[in-house]
Every structure is written in C-alpha cells, then in structure tokens.
C-alpha positions in Angstrom: 136.2 110.2 116.0 135.2 112.8 113.4 131.6 113.8 112.9 130.2 115.2 109.7 128.6 118.6 110.1 126.7 121.1 108.0 126.6 124.8 108.4 123.3 126.6 107.6 122.1 130.1 107.9 118.7 131.8 107.8 118.8 135.6 107.4 122.2 135.6 109.0 121.2 133.4 112.0 123.7 130.6 111.6 123.8 127.0 112.9 125.8 123.8 113.0 123.6 120.8 112.1 124.4 117.2 112.7 122.5 114.2 111.4 122.0 111.9 114.5 119.3 109.5 113.2 121.4 106.4 113.5 122.1 106.4 117.3 120.5 107.8 120.5 121.4 111.3 121.6 123.4 110.6 124.7 126.5 111.8 126.5 126.5 115.3 124.8 129.3 117.5 125.9 128.1 121.0 126.5 131.7 122.3 126.5 132.3 120.8 123.1 129.2 122.4 121.7 130.3 125.7 123.1 133.7 125.3 121.6 132.3 124.4 118.1 130.1 127.5 118.2 133.0 129.7 119.0 133.8 132.0 116.0 137.5 132.1 116.7 138.4 128.6 117.9 135.6 126.5 116.4 133.3 126.4 113.4 131.3 129.5 114.5 127.5 129.6 115.0 124.6 131.0 117.0 123.7 127.5 118.0 124.0 123.8 117.2 121.2 121.3 116.3 120.9 117.5 116.1 118.4 116.0 113.8 117.2 112.7 115.3 114.6 110.0 114.2 111.1 110.0 115.8 108.4 107.3 115.6 105.5 109.8 115.2 107.1 112.7 113.3 109.4 113.1 110.4 112.2 114.0 112.7 113.0 115.7 116.0 115.0 118.9 116.5 117.4 119.2 119.4 118.7 122.8 119.8 121.7 124.0 121.8 122.6 127.6 122.3 126.1 128.9 121.5 126.9 128.7 125.2 126.6 125.0 124.9 123.4 124.6 127.0 120.1 123.2 125.7 117.9 126.0 124.4 114.2 126.7 124.0 112.7 127.0 120.5 114.7 128.6 117.8 112.6 129.8 114.8 115.3 130.4 112.3 117.0 127.2 113.5 113.7 125.4 112.9 113.6 126.7 109.3 117.2 125.7 108.7 116.7 122.2 110.1 113.7 121.8 107.7 116.0 122.7 104.8 118.6 120.2 106.2 116.0 117.5 106.4 115.1 118.1 102.8 118.8 117.9 101.9 119.1 114.5 103.7 116.0 113.2 101.9 114.1 112.8 105.2 111.3 115.0 103.8 110.1 116.4 100.5 108.5 119.8 100.5 106.3 119.5 103.6 106.9 118.2 107.1 105.6 117.8 110.6 108.5 117.6 113.1 108.9 117.8 116.9 110.8 120.5 118.7 111.2 121.4 122.4 107.9 123.5 122.4 105.9 120.8 120.6 105.1 119.8 117.0 105.6 122.2 114.0 104.4 122.1 110.5 106.6 123.6 107.7 106.6 123.9 103.9 109.4 124.6 101.5 109.1 126.7 98.3 109.4 125.1 94.9 112.8 126.8 94.6 113.8 125.2 97.9 115.3 128.3 99.5 112.3 129.7 101.3 110.8 128.0 104.4 107.4 128.8 106.0 107.5 127.5 109.6 104.3 127.3 111.7 104.9 128.6 115.2 102.8 128.0 118.4 99.5 129.9 119.0 99.7 132.8 121.4 97.0 134.0 123.7 98.9 135.9 126.4 101.0 139.1 126.0 102.0 140.8 129.2 103.5 144.3 129.8 106.6 145.5 131.6 106.2 149.2 131.6 105.8 150.2 127.9 107.4 146.9 126.7 105.6 143.7 125.7 106.6 140.4 127.2 105.5 137.1 125.6 106.7 133.5 124.8 106.7 132.4 121.2 108.6 129.2 122.0 111.2 131.3 123.7 110.7 134.3 126.1 110.9 137.7 124.5 110.9 141.4 125.6 109.7 143.8 122.9 110.2 147.5 123.0 109.8 150.3 120.4 112.8 152.5 119.5 113.6 155.4 117.2 116.8 155.6 115.3 117.4 151.9 115.9 120.2 151.7 113.4 122.4 153.7 115.7 121.2 152.2 119.0 123.5 150.3 121.3 121.6 147.0 121.3 124.4 145.0 122.9 124.9 147.0 126.1 121.2 148.0 126.6 119.9 144.6 125.7 122.4 142.9 128.0 121.3 145.1 130.8 117.6 144.1 130.4 118.4 140.4 130.0 120.4 140.5 133.3 118.2 142.8 135.4 116.5 141.6 138.6 113.3 140.5 136.7 114.9 138.4 134.1 118.5 137.4 135.1 117.6 134.0 136.5 115.9 132.6 133.4 117.1 135.1 130.9 115.1 136.8 128.2 115.6 137.8 124.6 115.5 141.5 124.1 114.0 142.9 120.9 114.1 146.5 119.7 111.7 147.5 116.9 111.3 150.6 114.8 108.1 150.9 112.7 109.1 151.9 109.3 105.6 152.1 108.0 105.6 149.3 105.3 107.9 147.1 107.4 109.3 146.6 110.9 113.1 147.0 111.5 114.1 144.7 114.4 117.4 144.1 116.3 117.7 141.4 119.0 120.0 140.6 121.9 119.8 136.9 122.4 120.2 135.0 125.7 122.4 131.9 125.3 124.4 133.7 122.6 124.7 136.6 125.0 125.2 139.0 122.1 123.2 140.7 119.3 122.5 138.3 116.5 121.8 139.0 112.8 118.3 137.6 113.2 116.0 135.9 115.7 113.0 134.0 114.4 111.0 133.7 117.6 112.0 137.3 118.3 110.6 138.8 115.1 107.5 136.7 115.6 107.1 138.2 119.1 107.6 141.7 117.6 105.0 141.2 114.9 102.4 139.9 117.3 103.1 142.6 119.9 102.9 145.4 117.3 99.6 144.0 116.0 98.2 144.2 119.5 99.7 147.6 120.0 98.1 148.9 116.8 94.7 147.3 117.5 94.9 145.2 114.3 92.8 142.1 113.6 92.1 139.6 110.9 94.7 138.0 108.7 97.9 140.0 109.0 101.2 139.8 107.1 104.1 141.7 108.5 107.4 142.2 106.6 110.4 142.4 108.8 113.9 143.6 108.1 116.8 142.3 110.3 120.5 142.8 110.1 120.8 139.6 108.1 118.1 140.2 105.6 114.3 140.0 105.3 111.7 137.8 107.0 107.9 137.8 107.0 105.4 136.9 109.8 101.8 135.9 108.9 99.1 135.2 111.4 95.4 135.5 112.3 94.4 137.6 115.2 90.8 137.9 116.6 91.7 140.5 119.3 92.4 137.7 121.9 94.4 135.0 120.3 97.0 134.7 117.6 96.7 131.5 115.5 98.1 130.2 112.2 101.3 131.9 113.0 104.0 131.4 110.4 107.7 132.6 110.4 108.7 132.8 106.7 112.2 133.4 105.3 115.3 132.0 103.6 117.4 129.1 104.7 120.5 127.8 102.9 123.5 125.5 103.4 126.8 127.4 103.6 129.3 124.6 103.8 129.9 121.1 105.3 132.9 119.3 106.7 134.2 117.0 109.4 135.2 117.8 113.0 136.2 115.9 116.1 133.2 115.7 118.4 
C-alpha cells in the first residue's frame, strides 16, 4: 500500500514527513525507514517524522534517525513539522505540540517560511577537557576550532562520537568558529553518522556554550551560519540557567509524493 509523504528542509537539514493522524503508530519497520532515508536507494533524508493526533496538544512529533531508529529531539525537524502542520491545516501561526523531550511552543512568521521553536530550558553544562557537553533535547559535544571551513569534520567528529566515553549512547559533535558577528558551526550527527548541513539542537548547544564561555548574561541573540544557511538562537541567561530558548530559522516543503511503506 502506498503512503503519501512530504519532503521538507530547514537550513539544509532534510526530512521525510508523514501525516499519521488517522490511525495509531504501530508496527513501524526500522529497516524501511532506513531505506527511505537512503540518498541512493530511497527518498533521501536526515530523518523521518510522523505527525500524529494528541488529546492535549495540537499534534505529536515522532522522530526517527536516518539509521531507522527512534531519535531524540531534532530541532530543525521540529521547525519543519510545524510548517507541515500548518500545511495540513492542523494549526494556524502558533502551536503547542509534544515531542520526545516534552512540550514545545512554536510560532510561524506572517510570510510562513520562518519558524521560531522554543527549546527546553538548560541549567547544566559539563566540560570534557576544553569542550562543553550538554543536552538540548539531544546530547551534544561542543568544541572551538580555527579554520573550520577546511577541517575534517567527518573523520574527527566520528572519532569523538565513537570514543570510549560516548560510543554506547552516541553524541553529536559540534565544531564552532567565532566569526565575531556570528558563529560558524559544523556538526557530525549520531544516527545519521555523517556531517549534516545543519543541526538545530546542535547550534542551540553551541550558542549556549559560547555564552557561558564568554561570560555573557541577559537576553542574548546569536546569529549562526551552517553549511545549509543561516539560523538564529535567542535566549535569556542569568549566569546559572538558560530560559526562553528559541531556535529560529527557515523551513519549507521541497516536494511530495507516494511511496510503498
């Protein structure tokens, strides 16, 4: 039986989305999801999401990594599923939806192509040597780098993701170069097991880590450039806790079609 799918992307982070409101989400084939995300033999994507109905929220987001396995929170995926919900008529310009890390609020610009997604509050950032380690809905490792444009993110990020400390649970590895008026970020993502064009929870982790590193406080807005475009992180920081954290950026439908699922 064919299933209708939609392909969305947010700053180059791309996803397969499926409207699953009419029936319960059961008997999901992880192998089939992996095949659909394959860029040579499937549709091609960094992950796949099902949008399902929920009694207390506008909808629920179910995210699966490109390896077919259920994933932790995906920030750019969250922004894309909000745009998808708007396309389906589930929401208008604001929403409260449920994801694996809890409820999220989001709002859509008047033009409809820019999504501000509220992320979870953060009160703990740990250190691993000079790197920062924190969970922004997904676990992240953040380290500063010079000449990041020419750095081998794939091999070095893969080595950290699979080292003795992180290999069991995995971790997303983010490299950041401070360009003064913006941060340049590249990320190796677990579950994809490759560098992606953007990572929403990753750039969020980077912005918070750099604010702590610089001793900043108050209301902070951090422009971020990734391989797939531009994002922005806004938050309040009192020196101990990060609150009102928003991941802001583009989200758009690329195409839609039917596929055997």
